[in-house]
C-alpha positions as MATLAB code, in Angstrom:
seq = 'MSDEDQLKALRKRIDSLDEKILELISERAQCAQTVAHVKQKSLPEGSKPLFYRPEREAWVLKHIMELNKGPLDNEEMARLFREIMSACLALEEPLKVAYLGPEGTFTQAAAIKHFGHSVISVPMAAIDEIFREVAAGAVQFGVVPVENSTEGAINHTLDSFLEHDMVICGEVELRIHHHLLIGENTKTDKISRVYSHAQSLAQCRKWLDAHYPNVERVAVASNAEAAKRVKGEWNSAAIAGDMACELYGLTRIADKIEDRPDNSTRFLIIGSQMVPPTGDDKTSVIVSMRNKPGALHHLLQPFHNNGIDLSRIETRPSRSGKWTYVFFIDFFGHQHDPLIKDALEQINEESVALKVLGSYPKAVL';
ca = [
    -157.907   25.347  149.404;
    -157.873   24.711  153.182;
    -156.263   21.485  154.678;
    -159.585   20.243  155.522;
    -160.894   20.438  151.974;
    -157.735   18.998  150.625;
    -158.016   15.996  152.819;
    -161.751   15.535  151.515;
    -160.857   15.707  147.987;
    -157.771   13.227  148.711;
    -160.233   10.743  150.535;
    -162.771   11.104  147.646;
    -160.254   10.304  144.966;
    -158.765    7.382  147.051;
    -162.627    6.021  147.189;
    -162.946    6.308  143.585;
    -159.815    4.277  143.024;
    -160.743    1.797  145.536;
    -164.006    1.323  143.438;
    -161.782    0.922  140.280;
    -159.526   -1.642  141.864;
    -162.454   -3.472  143.077;
    -164.036   -3.665  139.475;
    -160.463   -4.716  138.183;
    -159.961   -7.389  140.664;
    -163.532   -8.707  140.000;
    -162.997   -8.697  136.401;
    -159.607  -10.626  136.662;
    -161.453  -13.263  138.795;
    -163.929  -13.696  136.185;
    -161.337  -14.341  133.725;
    -159.900  -16.773  136.120;
    -163.193  -18.666  136.055;
    -163.414  -18.411  132.336;
    -160.033  -19.810  132.139;
    -160.832  -22.999  134.333;
    -163.720  -23.497  131.764;
    -161.821  -23.304  128.700;
    -159.273  -25.745  130.244;
    -161.832  -28.176  131.297;
    -163.545  -28.256  127.923;
    -160.279  -28.739  125.693;
    -159.555  -32.005  127.573;
    -160.865  -35.334  127.115;
    -163.401  -36.397  129.563;
    -162.277  -37.417  132.825;
    -158.720  -35.702  132.679;
    -157.983  -33.041  134.877;
    -156.386  -29.773  134.056;
    -153.436  -28.003  135.481;
    -154.687  -24.973  137.151;
    -151.549  -23.947  138.887;
    -148.672  -23.263  136.575;
    -145.605  -22.220  138.635;
    -143.793  -20.951  135.614;
    -146.916  -18.674  134.678;
    -146.909  -17.181  138.257;
    -143.238  -16.420  138.489;
    -143.618  -14.819  135.062;
    -146.350  -12.624  136.302;
    -144.784  -11.536  139.584;
    -141.412  -10.741  137.956;
    -143.424   -8.632  135.340;
    -145.204   -6.810  137.986;
    -142.022   -5.960  139.623;
    -140.648   -4.705  136.365;
    -143.545   -2.338  135.752;
    -143.568   -1.117  139.266;
    -142.892    2.489  139.452;
    -143.489    3.000  143.352;
    -144.020    4.272  145.874;
    -144.647    0.856  147.124;
    -141.312   -1.416  146.576;
    -141.246   -4.472  144.209;
    -141.708   -7.109  146.839;
    -144.576   -5.348  148.522;
    -146.212   -4.926  145.200;
    -145.455   -8.456  144.442;
    -147.065   -9.713  147.706;
    -150.226   -7.881  147.016;
    -150.423   -9.440  143.469;
    -149.482  -12.971  144.957;
    -152.625  -12.769  146.972;
    -154.652  -11.704  144.285;
    -153.726  -14.495  142.124;
    -154.134  -16.854  145.108;
    -157.809  -15.960  145.509;
    -158.310  -16.238  141.756;
    -156.805  -19.652  141.513;
    -158.902  -20.683  144.429;
    -161.884  -19.839  142.243;
    -160.362  -22.449  139.495;
    -159.244  -24.996  141.943;
    -158.380  -24.510  145.726;
    -154.847  -25.890  146.235;
    -154.041  -28.109  149.097;
    -150.609  -27.912  150.382;
    -148.912  -29.981  153.015;
    -146.486  -28.360  155.440;
    -144.427  -29.237  158.540;
    -147.118  -28.428  161.373;
    -148.512  -27.668  163.733;
    -149.950  -24.287  162.870;
    -147.621  -21.563  163.127;
    -144.344  -22.816  161.880;
    -142.187  -21.212  159.548;
    -142.910  -23.851  156.826;
    -146.516  -22.603  157.034;
    -145.198  -19.041  156.658;
    -143.300  -20.180  153.556;
    -146.240  -21.873  152.120;
    -148.416  -18.692  152.535;
    -145.598  -16.597  151.107;
    -145.346  -18.885  147.909;
    -149.069  -19.612  147.296;
    -151.023  -17.073  149.192;
    -153.600  -17.090  151.830;
    -156.317  -18.711  149.739;
    -154.656  -22.128  149.620;
    -155.851  -25.006  151.843;
    -152.997  -25.641  154.355;
    -152.589  -29.196  155.541;
    -150.216  -29.616  158.683;
    -148.142  -32.950  158.867;
    -146.202  -34.233  161.723;
    -142.821  -34.765  160.085;
    -141.168  -34.042  156.703;
    -141.339  -37.564  155.401;
    -145.246  -37.394  155.951;
    -145.274  -34.549  153.614;
    -143.645  -36.473  150.973;
    -145.956  -39.272  151.363;
    -149.087  -37.155  151.466;
    -148.005  -35.638  147.733;
    -147.053  -39.012  146.619;
    -150.618  -40.305  147.400;
    -152.099  -37.474  145.914;
    -153.871  -36.426  148.995;
    -152.533  -32.730  148.396;
    -151.154  -31.088  145.368;
    -147.917  -29.807  146.820;
    -145.684  -30.003  149.837;
    -143.426  -27.302  151.260;
    -140.320  -28.736  152.893;
    -137.255  -26.806  154.373;
    -133.826  -27.739  152.482;
    -131.139  -25.533  153.833;
    -130.820  -22.643  156.549;
    -128.081  -19.869  156.124;
    -126.748  -20.379  159.395;
    -127.041  -24.123  160.114;
    -126.823  -25.485  156.600;
    -128.707  -28.504  155.117;
    -131.856  -30.034  156.609;
    -130.929  -33.758  156.402;
    -134.210  -35.147  156.715;
    -135.567  -33.400  153.588;
    -132.460  -34.667  151.517;
    -132.955  -38.224  152.855;
    -136.508  -38.082  152.012;
    -135.757  -37.283  148.373;
    -133.808  -40.583  148.351;
    -136.803  -42.501  149.429;
    -139.507  -40.890  147.283;
    -140.039  -40.047  143.681;
    -140.794  -36.298  143.660;
    -140.623  -33.280  141.434;
    -139.448  -29.847  142.873;
    -141.714  -27.437  141.271;
    -140.347  -24.447  143.118;
    -138.514  -22.739  145.900;
    -139.003  -19.907  148.339;
    -136.592  -18.109  150.722;
    -137.913  -16.920  154.282;
    -136.036  -14.494  156.550;
    -136.129  -16.185  159.834;
    -136.469  -13.822  162.811;
    -136.860  -15.911  166.270;
    -138.304  -14.176  169.419;
    -138.323  -15.453  172.729;
    -141.952  -16.281  173.859;
    -143.834  -16.863  177.175;
    -147.018  -17.679  178.380;
    -149.168  -16.027  181.031;
    -148.016  -18.419  183.623;
    -144.262  -17.531  183.378;
    -142.360  -14.696  184.591;
    -139.373  -13.368  182.917;
    -136.867  -14.221  185.636;
    -138.394  -17.532  186.533;
    -137.623  -19.335  183.143;
    -136.186  -22.694  183.713;
    -136.561  -24.121  180.235;
    -136.611  -23.159  176.782;
    -138.355  -25.152  173.995;
    -137.588  -24.867  170.258;
    -136.670  -27.039  167.174;
    -133.148  -28.100  167.217;
    -132.221  -26.021  164.344;
    -133.717  -22.678  166.053;
    -131.949  -23.467  169.084;
    -128.708  -23.761  167.257;
    -129.225  -20.388  165.439;
    -129.968  -18.718  168.748;
    -127.073  -20.488  170.663;
    -124.900  -17.310  171.393;
    -127.918  -15.218  172.543;
    -128.846  -18.213  174.872;
    -125.462  -18.478  176.256;
    -125.324  -14.937  176.906;
    -128.880  -14.501  178.381;
    -129.899  -17.729  179.886;
    -126.656  -19.917  180.086;
    -128.170  -22.250  183.092;
    -131.648  -22.733  181.337;
    -132.369  -26.243  179.987;
    -132.836  -26.313  176.128;
    -135.368  -28.734  175.019;
    -135.543  -29.583  171.352;
    -139.004  -30.362  169.908;
    -140.673  -31.261  166.624;
    -141.170  -27.575  165.648;
    -141.220  -24.041  166.768;
    -145.056  -23.893  166.700;
    -144.902  -27.137  168.900;
    -142.685  -25.060  171.447;
    -145.096  -22.360  171.436;
    -148.014  -24.601  171.861;
    -146.341  -26.315  174.877;
    -145.501  -23.088  176.793;
    -148.854  -21.586  176.288;
    -149.926  -23.373  179.637;
    -146.864  -24.227  181.261;
    -145.154  -22.687  184.125;
    -141.602  -21.254  184.082;
    -141.189  -22.254  180.234;
    -140.488  -20.265  177.120;
    -140.319  -20.781  173.462;
    -138.169  -19.599  170.765;
    -140.736  -19.243  167.499;
    -141.793  -16.772  164.917;
    -144.401  -13.924  164.773;
    -147.103  -16.329  163.396;
    -146.809  -18.649  166.565;
    -146.658  -15.754  168.825;
    -150.110  -14.542  167.589;
    -151.605  -17.922  167.012;
    -150.886  -19.093  170.624;
    -151.417  -15.844  172.297;
    -147.942  -15.715  173.855;
    -146.043  -12.531  175.144;
    -142.802  -11.621  173.338;
    -139.918  -10.872  175.823;
    -137.121  -10.448  173.344;
    -137.145  -10.041  169.586;
    -134.875  -11.045  166.909;
    -132.507  -13.376  169.134;
    -131.177  -14.868  165.897;
    -127.220  -14.991  166.200;
    -127.100  -13.855  162.568;
    -129.053  -10.961  161.202;
    -129.364  -12.462  157.872;
    -130.685  -15.881  159.022;
    -132.696  -17.240  156.135;
    -134.234  -20.645  155.211;
    -134.865  -21.902  151.960;
    -137.952  -24.213  151.445;
    -138.703  -26.192  148.232;
    -141.945  -26.788  146.718;
    -142.609  -30.522  145.879;
    -145.192  -31.834  143.634;
    -145.736  -34.348  140.690;
    -145.700  -31.763  137.737;
    -142.811  -30.992  135.597;
    -142.248  -27.196  135.118;
    -141.414  -25.653  131.633;
    -138.360  -23.331  131.529;
    -138.833  -19.787  132.308;
    -135.430  -18.386  131.551;
    -134.727  -18.058  135.079;
    -134.625  -21.413  136.518;
    -132.702  -23.807  138.679;
    -132.354  -27.424  138.685;
    -131.724  -29.942  141.389;
    -130.325  -33.394  141.005;
    -128.930  -36.436  142.819;
    -125.934  -38.263  141.707;
    -124.361  -41.380  142.925;
    -120.742  -41.963  141.626;
    -118.614  -44.765  141.626;
    -116.042  -45.078  144.485;
    -112.815  -44.343  142.600;
    -110.007  -41.889  142.463;
    -111.140  -38.441  140.947;
    -114.696  -39.206  141.094;
    -115.556  -35.875  142.313;
    -113.484  -34.269  139.577;
    -115.302  -36.089  137.073;
    -118.663  -35.024  138.480;
    -117.977  -31.475  138.473;
    -115.883  -31.403  135.141;
    -118.900  -31.467  132.856;
    -120.527  -28.433  134.858;
    -117.231  -26.630  134.256;
    -116.884  -27.420  130.707;
    -120.294  -25.941  129.967;
    -120.188  -23.026  132.066;
    -122.710  -24.049  134.410;
    -123.020  -22.108  137.873;
    -123.536  -24.461  140.795;
    -125.297  -22.894  143.752;
    -124.931  -25.805  146.155;
    -123.454  -29.232  146.646;
    -124.376  -31.432  149.697;
    -123.109  -35.161  150.653;
    -125.320  -37.712  152.179;
    -125.037  -41.476  152.815;
    -126.696  -43.407  150.110;
    -128.103  -46.026  152.330;
    -127.116  -48.560  149.612;
    -124.026  -49.781  151.229;
    -121.362  -48.857  153.846;
    -119.294  -45.495  153.052;
    -121.127  -44.750  150.145;
    -122.360  -41.587  149.170;
    -124.679  -39.181  146.957;
    -124.288  -35.810  145.991;
    -127.242  -33.409  146.000;
    -126.347  -30.474  143.582;
    -128.392  -27.441  142.807;
    -127.355  -25.251  139.778;
    -128.809  -22.346  137.445;
    -130.447  -23.126  134.507;
    -133.245  -25.547  133.304;
    -132.819  -29.275  132.423;
    -134.076  -28.558  128.817;
    -131.337  -26.030  128.155;
    -128.719  -27.477  125.550;
    -125.843  -26.832  127.629;
    -127.379  -28.523  130.742;
    -128.587  -31.444  128.588;
    -125.117  -31.975  127.446;
    -123.656  -31.796  130.893;
    -126.343  -34.222  132.375;
    -125.538  -36.681  129.578;
    -122.177  -36.647  130.289;
    -122.592  -36.950  134.272;
    -125.111  -39.865  133.510;
    -122.358  -41.641  131.858;
    -119.866  -41.471  134.466;
    -122.384  -41.912  137.612;
    -123.932  -45.090  139.022;
    -127.179  -43.249  139.078;
    -128.397  -39.781  138.147;
    -131.799  -38.421  139.287;
    -133.138  -35.055  138.167;
    -135.223  -33.873  140.966;
    -136.892  -30.952  138.851;
    -136.153  -27.754  137.167;
    -138.170  -24.761  138.495;
    -138.217  -20.978  138.617;
    -135.857  -19.228  140.946;
    -137.592  -17.619  144.044;
    -139.190  -14.374  143.215;
    -140.168  -13.421  146.727;
];
């Protein structure tokens, strides 16, 4: 068989596979519609079913990754199925998800990574507004940044948990690559100011010191806002990501300028629904302790006694009095696990206040 004949045969085989894939995706979508009808019928009149189940989605993605035999890697395969599930879920009920805007932010990228492109993304001007929008029921979920591997905790998010009753339903991690972007009115050697979010400026501090030491650094509300500004300005540059670059039609003059190549940000999915255990979960709590010697030791002892692995602990002013603090703690496991229930009961006895923010599946993608 000649090379040309072999190519024709392979293309014919690919066409046949595409038709089968199309048929199976359509069948899956029809099943999703049927699921919606069954859920609706089984509830009392006026009740609204839960169409989005974080624990179910996490299980499906992990299952796909376990079954995957290549040549596509596990993460790529999971991303494909994430988009299929997103489109099918939109047939049941389109999800509305609030994120820190404007369009093109890393928070929007995190929302799309977690929920897929079929959700309705709603940009908000501030993190606190995301919490309020979810609390008001205007959107089902919100996506908020909580910590960066280079710069640490996002304090605005932690403080918002003190002010709002919100449930953490999931998490998503995003590799953060920063690029230096300019608009058509700016030449590379004429840059006099660089816009970006304060966290991004900090994450690129060494690179800026080396390449643009005398350029003014201007902190703005988001990276996307920075990109939006420089689109029409003279002698300005922005530090932002791929999405903002494409959205605002900017030119990339330097790639991946973050100081640490492993720079990542963790985002939390906030909502109102409690998530059942999946067997691979995390739990987040806020604890306020009495101001006495050994308070931190007493707080951590139940975790140690029950063999619970902490993944993060942060301290923030409690806002209830001068020099009083609360602890934000993340640990592995679900609040309904027996050992964790025991630990939380002990902590509750020792603490001034204990608030479980939620148990949720560990990030899959």
